[in-house]
C-alpha positions as CSV (number, residue, x, y, z in Angstrom):
1,M,14.3,23.5,-42.4
2,M,14.4,19.7,-42.4
3,K,18.1,19.5,-41.8
4,F,17.8,21.6,-38.6
5,I,15.2,19.2,-37.1
6,R,16.5,16.0,-38.5
7,W,19.0,15.2,-35.7
8,P,16.8,16.3,-32.8
9,L,14.1,14.0,-34.2
10,R,16.6,11.2,-34.6
11,I,17.8,11.6,-31.0
12,L,14.2,11.6,-29.7
13,A,13.3,8.5,-31.7
14,A,16.5,6.8,-30.5
15,L,15.7,7.6,-26.9
16,L,12.2,6.3,-27.3
17,V,13.5,3.0,-28.7
18,I,16.0,2.7,-25.9
19,F,13.3,3.4,-23.3
20,I,10.9,0.9,-24.8
21,L,13.7,-1.8,-24.9
22,Y,14.6,-1.0,-21.3
23,L,10.9,-1.5,-20.2
24,N,10.7,-4.8,-22.0
25,V,13.8,-6.1,-20.2
26,A,12.8,-4.6,-16.8
27,L,9.3,-6.2,-17.1
28,C,10.9,-9.6,-17.2
29,D,12.3,-9.1,-13.7
30,E,10.4,-11.6,-11.5
31,P,10.4,-11.5,-7.7
32,V,13.1,-13.7,-6.2
33,C,11.4,-16.1,-3.8
34,F,13.0,-18.7,-1.5
35,P,11.3,-21.4,0.5
36,A,10.7,-21.0,4.2
37,Q,8.7,-22.9,6.7
38,N,5.4,-21.3,6.1
39,G,5.7,-20.2,2.5
40,L,8.0,-18.3,0.2
41,V,9.9,-15.3,1.3
42,N,10.5,-12.5,-1.2
43,A,14.3,-11.9,-1.3
44,D,13.8,-8.5,-3.0
45,V,11.6,-7.3,-0.1
46,L,14.3,-8.4,2.4
47,K,16.8,-6.2,0.5
48,Q,14.4,-3.3,0.6
49,L,13.8,-3.8,4.3
50,H,17.6,-3.8,4.9
51,F,17.8,-0.5,2.9
52,L,15.0,0.9,5.0
53,R,16.6,-0.3,8.2
54,R,19.7,1.7,7.5
55,M,17.7,4.7,6.5
56,L,15.5,4.6,9.7
57,H,18.3,3.8,12.1
58,E,21.1,5.9,10.7
59,E,19.7,8.5,8.3
60,N,16.6,9.8,10.3
61,A,14.3,8.8,7.5
62,G,11.3,8.9,9.8
63,E,11.9,12.6,10.6
64,E,12.7,13.4,7.0
65,M,9.5,11.8,5.7
66,Q,7.5,13.8,8.3
67,L,8.8,17.0,6.6
68,L,7.3,15.7,3.3
69,Y,4.0,14.1,4.4
70,P,1.5,15.0,7.1
71,E,1.8,11.6,8.8
72,G,5.2,10.6,7.3
73,Y,6.8,9.5,10.5
74,V,4.0,7.2,11.6
75,F,3.3,5.9,8.0
76,I,6.9,4.9,7.2
77,H,7.3,3.1,10.6
78,A,3.9,1.3,10.3
79,L,4.6,0.1,6.7
80,Y,8.1,-1.0,7.6
81,A,6.8,-3.0,10.6
82,L,4.0,-4.6,8.7
83,A,6.3,-5.7,5.9
84,W,8.6,-7.3,8.5
85,C,5.5,-9.0,10.0
86,D,4.7,-10.6,6.6
87,V,8.3,-11.8,6.3
88,V,8.4,-13.2,9.9
89,E,5.0,-15.0,9.4
90,M,6.5,-17.0,6.6
91,S,9.9,-17.7,8.2
92,E,11.1,-20.4,10.4
93,P,10.9,-19.5,14.1
94,E,14.2,-18.3,15.5
95,S,15.8,-18.1,12.0
96,V,17.9,-15.1,11.1
97,H,15.1,-13.3,9.3
98,W,12.6,-14.2,12.0
99,Q,14.8,-12.7,14.8
100,E,15.7,-9.7,12.7
101,G,12.0,-9.1,11.9
102,I,11.0,-9.3,15.6
103,R,13.7,-6.7,16.5
104,E,12.7,-4.3,13.8
105,V,8.9,-4.5,14.5
106,S,9.7,-3.7,18.2
107,F,11.9,-0.8,17.0
108,S,9.1,0.7,15.0
109,L,6.5,0.1,17.7
110,N,8.7,2.1,20.1
111,A,9.0,4.8,17.4
112,L,5.2,4.9,17.0
113,D,4.7,5.2,20.8
114,S,7.3,8.0,21.1
115,P,6.6,11.7,21.3
116,A,7.8,12.0,17.7
117,G,5.1,9.6,16.7
118,K,2.3,11.4,18.5
119,R,3.5,15.0,17.9
120,V,1.2,16.0,14.9
121,F,-1.9,14.3,16.3
122,N,-4.6,15.9,18.5
123,P,-4.9,14.3,22.0
124,D,-8.2,16.0,22.5
125,L,-10.3,14.2,19.9
126,P,-13.1,11.8,21.0
127,L,-10.6,9.0,19.9
128,T,-7.4,10.3,21.4
129,Y,-4.9,11.2,18.7
130,G,-7.4,10.4,16.0
131,A,-8.3,7.5,13.8
132,F,-5.2,7.5,11.7
133,Y,-2.8,7.3,14.6
134,R,-4.8,4.9,16.7
135,G,-5.8,2.7,13.8
136,W,-2.3,2.1,12.4
137,T,-0.6,1.7,15.8
138,A,-3.3,-0.7,17.0
139,Y,-3.0,-2.7,13.8
140,V,0.8,-2.9,13.9
141,R,0.7,-4.0,17.5
142,G,-1.9,-6.6,16.7
143,R,0.2,-8.0,13.8
144,Y,3.2,-8.1,16.1
145,L,1.2,-10.2,18.6
146,Q,-0.2,-12.4,15.8
147,I,3.2,-13.5,14.5
148,R,4.3,-14.6,18.0
149,D,3.3,-17.8,19.7
150,A,0.7,-17.2,22.4
151,A,3.1,-18.3,25.1
152,E,5.7,-15.8,24.0
153,R,3.6,-12.7,23.6
154,D,4.7,-9.7,25.5
155,S,2.1,-9.1,28.1
156,T,2.7,-5.3,28.0
157,V,2.1,-5.1,24.3
158,F,-0.9,-7.4,24.6
159,H,-2.5,-5.1,27.2
160,Q,-1.7,-2.0,25.1
161,F,-3.4,-3.6,22.1
162,Q,-6.5,-4.4,24.1
163,D,-6.6,-0.9,25.5
164,E,-6.3,0.6,22.0
165,C,-9.0,-1.6,20.6
166,L,-11.3,-0.8,23.5
167,A,-10.7,3.0,23.0
168,I,-11.6,2.6,19.3
169,S,-14.7,0.6,20.1
170,K,-15.9,3.1,22.7
171,A,-15.3,6.1,20.4
172,I,-17.4,4.7,17.6
173,S,-20.1,3.6,20.1
174,Q,-20.4,7.1,21.4
175,T,-21.4,8.6,18.0
176,E,-23.9,7.8,15.4
177,K,-21.6,9.0,12.6
178,P,-20.1,6.4,10.2
179,F,-16.5,7.6,10.7
180,L,-14.2,8.8,13.4
181,E,-12.1,11.9,13.0
182,S,-8.4,11.7,12.1
183,Y,-8.1,15.4,12.8
184,R,-10.5,18.0,14.1
185,D,-13.6,17.9,11.8
186,L,-11.7,15.8,9.2
187,A,-12.7,12.2,8.7
188,W,-10.9,9.8,6.3
189,P,-12.7,6.5,5.8
190,A,-9.4,4.7,5.0
191,D,-8.2,5.4,8.5
192,N,-11.4,4.0,9.9
193,I,-11.1,0.8,7.9
194,V,-7.6,0.3,9.5
195,C,-9.3,0.8,12.9
196,L,-11.9,-1.8,12.0
197,A,-9.2,-4.2,10.8
198,A,-7.5,-3.8,14.2
199,L,-10.7,-4.8,16.0
200,A,-11.1,-7.8,13.7
201,L,-7.5,-8.8,14.3
202,H,-8.1,-8.6,18.1
203,D,-11.1,-11.0,17.8
204,R,-8.9,-13.5,16.0
205,I,-6.0,-13.5,18.4
206,A,-7.8,-12.8,21.7
207,A,-11.3,-13.1,23.0
208,P,-14.0,-12.3,20.3
209,R,-15.0,-9.1,22.0
210,F,-15.9,-6.6,19.3
211,Q,-18.1,-8.6,16.9
212,E,-21.2,-6.6,17.6
213,V,-19.4,-3.2,17.4
214,R,-17.8,-4.2,14.1
215,N,-21.0,-5.3,12.5
216,E,-22.8,-2.1,13.6
217,W,-19.9,0.1,12.4
218,L,-19.6,-1.6,9.1
219,G,-23.4,-1.3,8.6
220,R,-23.0,2.5,9.0
221,I,-20.2,2.5,6.5
222,K,-22.2,0.5,4.0
223,A,-25.0,3.0,4.3
224,S,-22.5,5.8,3.5
225,L,-21.2,4.5,0.1
226,V,-21.0,6.9,-2.8
227,P,-24.2,6.1,-4.7
228,E,-22.8,6.5,-8.2
229,Y,-20.1,3.8,-7.6
230,E,-21.3,2.0,-4.5
231,L,-17.8,2.4,-3.1
232,I,-16.5,3.8,0.2
233,P,-15.8,7.5,-0.2
234,H,-12.4,9.1,0.0
235,G,-13.4,11.7,2.6
236,Y,-16.4,12.3,4.7
237,D,-18.2,15.5,5.9
238,L,-19.2,14.7,9.5
239,D,-21.3,17.9,9.9
240,G,-23.1,17.4,6.6
241,N,-23.2,13.6,7.0
242,R,-22.2,13.1,3.4
243,P,-19.2,11.8,1.4
244,L,-16.5,14.2,0.3
245,E,-14.3,14.0,-2.8
246,G,-16.1,11.1,-4.3
247,V,-14.0,8.0,-4.6
248,R,-10.2,7.9,-5.2
249,G,-7.9,5.0,-6.3
250,S,-5.3,5.7,-3.6
251,S,-7.8,5.2,-0.8
252,Q,-9.6,2.4,-2.5
253,S,-6.4,0.4,-2.9
254,L,-5.5,1.0,0.8
255,M,-8.9,0.1,2.2
256,L,-9.1,-3.0,0.1
257,S,-5.8,-4.2,1.5
258,F,-7.5,-4.3,5.0
259,L,-11.2,-4.8,4.2
260,F,-10.9,-8.5,3.4
261,D,-10.0,-9.2,7.0
262,V,-13.1,-7.3,8.2
263,D,-15.8,-8.7,6.0
264,A,-14.7,-11.0,3.2
265,V,-18.0,-10.9,1.3
266,F,-18.3,-7.1,1.3
267,A,-14.6,-6.8,0.4
268,K,-15.1,-9.1,-2.6
269,E,-18.0,-6.9,-3.8
270,Q,-16.0,-3.7,-3.3
271,Y,-13.0,-5.2,-5.1
272,Q,-15.0,-6.1,-8.2
273,K,-16.4,-2.5,-8.3
274,Y,-12.8,-1.2,-7.8
275,R,-11.6,-3.2,-10.8
276,E,-14.6,-2.0,-12.8
277,H,-14.1,1.7,-12.1
278,F,-10.3,2.1,-11.5
279,L,-8.4,-0.6,-13.4
280,A,-7.1,0.8,-16.7
281,Y,-4.4,-0.1,-19.3
282,R,-1.8,2.1,-20.9
283,L,0.2,0.6,-23.7
284,G,-1.1,-2.8,-22.6
285,L,0.1,-2.5,-19.0
286,P,-2.3,-2.2,-16.1
287,G,-2.5,0.6,-13.7
288,I,-4.9,1.9,-11.1
289,R,-6.5,5.2,-11.9
290,E,-6.6,7.9,-9.2
291,Y,-10.0,9.0,-10.3
292,P,-12.7,6.7,-11.6
293,K,-13.3,6.2,-15.3
294,G,-15.0,9.3,-16.7
295,E,-13.4,11.7,-14.1
296,I,-10.3,13.7,-14.4
297,G,-8.3,15.2,-11.5
298,M,-4.9,16.3,-10.4
299,G,-2.4,14.6,-8.1
300,D,-2.0,15.6,-4.5
301,I,-0.2,14.4,-1.3
302,D,-2.4,11.3,-1.1
303,S,-2.2,10.2,-4.7
304,G,1.4,11.0,-5.6
305,P,2.0,11.7,-9.3
306,V,-0.9,11.1,-11.6
307,V,0.2,10.3,-15.2
308,F,-2.3,9.8,-18.0
309,G,-4.9,9.2,-15.2
310,I,-2.9,6.5,-13.5
311,G,-2.1,7.1,-9.8
312,G,1.3,6.3,-8.4
313,A,0.1,5.5,-4.9
314,A,-3.0,3.8,-6.2
315,S,-1.0,1.4,-8.4
316,I,1.7,0.6,-5.8
317,V,-0.8,-0.2,-3.0
318,G,-3.0,-1.8,-5.7
319,I,-0.4,-4.6,-5.7
320,K,-1.2,-5.3,-2.0
321,A,-5.0,-5.1,-2.7
322,A,-4.7,-7.5,-5.6
323,T,-2.6,-9.9,-3.5
324,R,-5.0,-9.9,-0.6
325,H,-7.9,-10.7,-2.9
326,G,-6.0,-13.5,-4.7
327,D,-5.9,-11.6,-8.0
328,W,-2.4,-12.9,-8.7
329,E,-2.1,-12.1,-12.3
330,L,-3.0,-8.4,-11.7
331,A,-0.7,-8.3,-8.7
332,A,2.2,-9.6,-10.8
333,A,1.4,-7.2,-13.7
334,L,1.1,-4.2,-11.4
335,R,4.3,-5.1,-9.7
336,G,6.2,-5.5,-12.9
337,G,5.1,-2.2,-14.4
338,V,5.5,-0.2,-11.3
339,S,8.9,-1.6,-10.5
340,A,10.2,-1.0,-14.0
341,L,9.1,2.6,-14.0
342,L,10.7,3.3,-10.6
343,F,14.2,2.3,-11.8
344,P,15.1,-0.2,-9.1
345,R,18.7,-0.3,-7.9
346,S,19.7,-3.6,-6.4
347,G,22.9,-4.6,-4.7
348,E,24.1,-7.6,-2.7
349,K,22.3,-6.6,0.5
350,E,20.0,-3.6,-0.3
351,K,17.5,-2.6,-2.9
352,S,15.8,0.8,-3.4
353,Y,13.7,2.6,-6.0
354,L,14.2,6.1,-7.5
355,F,17.9,5.9,-6.4
356,G,16.9,5.7,-2.8
357,Q,15.8,9.3,-2.6
358,L,12.3,8.7,-1.2
359,P,12.2,6.0,1.6
360,M,8.5,6.4,1.9
361,L,8.2,4.9,-1.6
362,D,10.4,2.0,-0.6
363,A,8.3,1.4,2.5
364,F,5.1,1.2,0.3
365,M,6.8,-1.1,-2.2
366,A,8.2,-3.4,0.5
367,W,4.8,-3.7,2.2
368,S,2.9,-4.1,-1.1
369,N,5.2,-6.8,-2.3
370,A,5.8,-8.7,0.9
371,E,3.1,-11.4,0.2
372,I,3.5,-11.6,-3.6
373,C,5.5,-14.9,-3.3
374,K,2.6,-16.7,-1.6
375,T,1.6,-18.4,-4.9
376,E,3.3,-19.9,-7.9
377,D,0.5,-18.6,-10.2
378,L,2.4,-15.4,-10.9
379,T,4.0,-17.0,-14.0
380,T,1.0,-18.8,-15.3
381,N,0.1,-16.1,-17.8
382,N,2.1,-13.8,-20.0
383,W,0.6,-10.5,-19.0
384,R,3.3,-8.7,-20.9
385,W,2.2,-9.8,-24.4
386,K,0.1,-6.7,-25.2
387,F,2.9,-4.3,-24.2
388,Q,5.4,-6.5,-26.2
389,L,3.2,-6.3,-29.3
390,I,2.8,-2.5,-28.9
391,S,6.6,-2.2,-28.4
392,V,7.3,-3.9,-31.7
393,L,4.9,-1.6,-33.5
394,I,6.4,1.5,-31.8
395,I,10.0,0.4,-32.6
396,A,9.1,-0.5,-36.2
397,T,7.4,2.9,-36.7
398,A,10.4,4.8,-35.1
399,V,12.9,2.9,-37.4
400,F,10.7,3.6,-40.4
401,L,10.6,7.3,-39.6
402,L,14.3,7.5,-38.9
403,R,15.0,6.0,-42.3
404,R,12.7,8.6,-44.0
405,I,14.2,11.6,-42.2
């Protein structure tokens, strides 16, 4: 019997050793950063953006992602534009990357405003087209204005941004509920946090018009936290006026990427609870759970794959959340582990993950990593040491077993 299973066991052990060795090498891949006028620009993100530019301009990636995700078209254009905004913000005015970024953000804004961008959203909601569409388009427009000098801002875009923020403000003022609908009878708090962030962005780059509305709205949200965790819920039942689906890592990561700009104190409290309930380690590497510790659930369209409790989307967007909250070591560790497991392919001009088969993934990675070069603290600690130690034990055990078979 042993002779029939000897070689399959040897092959499996050898493959395990090769995979562990690959991960150890891949984890040493640091982001390539080069100095610019206002900080460090991530060269890897630029390559990803060039890949996405080709996919969006030439391969109809927006339309293809809409076939896979309920808001795929809007999401990929919004993330693409926001990643470029981060690059432009750190680049020298009128430099090649600055000019390219301005063009590409304008391109995606036009896509968001197009019939294709609005097609799946309901124009008859109290907030026309719903909180998802209006929140993301307003925030992207606000970021586009923010990265331009005041004298160079497009007046049309500025007025559109003001009108969008006013529409959001009026919609939340006309209800006593804590959240606006994204679809008929469906409210997702993460979309509302993006709306709030758009209002906060307006008050930083224009007249401080929405402070009272923001404070009142955030007060309602704070009163709607899931009691067990004191975190913002994943979904919300407007008719029953209660949270739905508890708390989820994917939405927590996303909300915390924006909440810091809305209320820094509240965001810091939420981030600490997020780390407490969602940060977990597998083989010494960190990941963000899709469901809080003590809960088990399946993956879905929001979470992406969930493996050993770790959520794909939660961990990718967790890079952005950690970066926004100055948690540089966690940001670097999440980035290293996620990148290695997604098998990056990098050429001279482009970079993609999973062989470029899922541009939405590349958009999330580009946006999540766009600010990771803001600090030099990424290399101050060897976050890999636990995984390296476990790797030695795994390889030693595999070699021992191979010699005994």
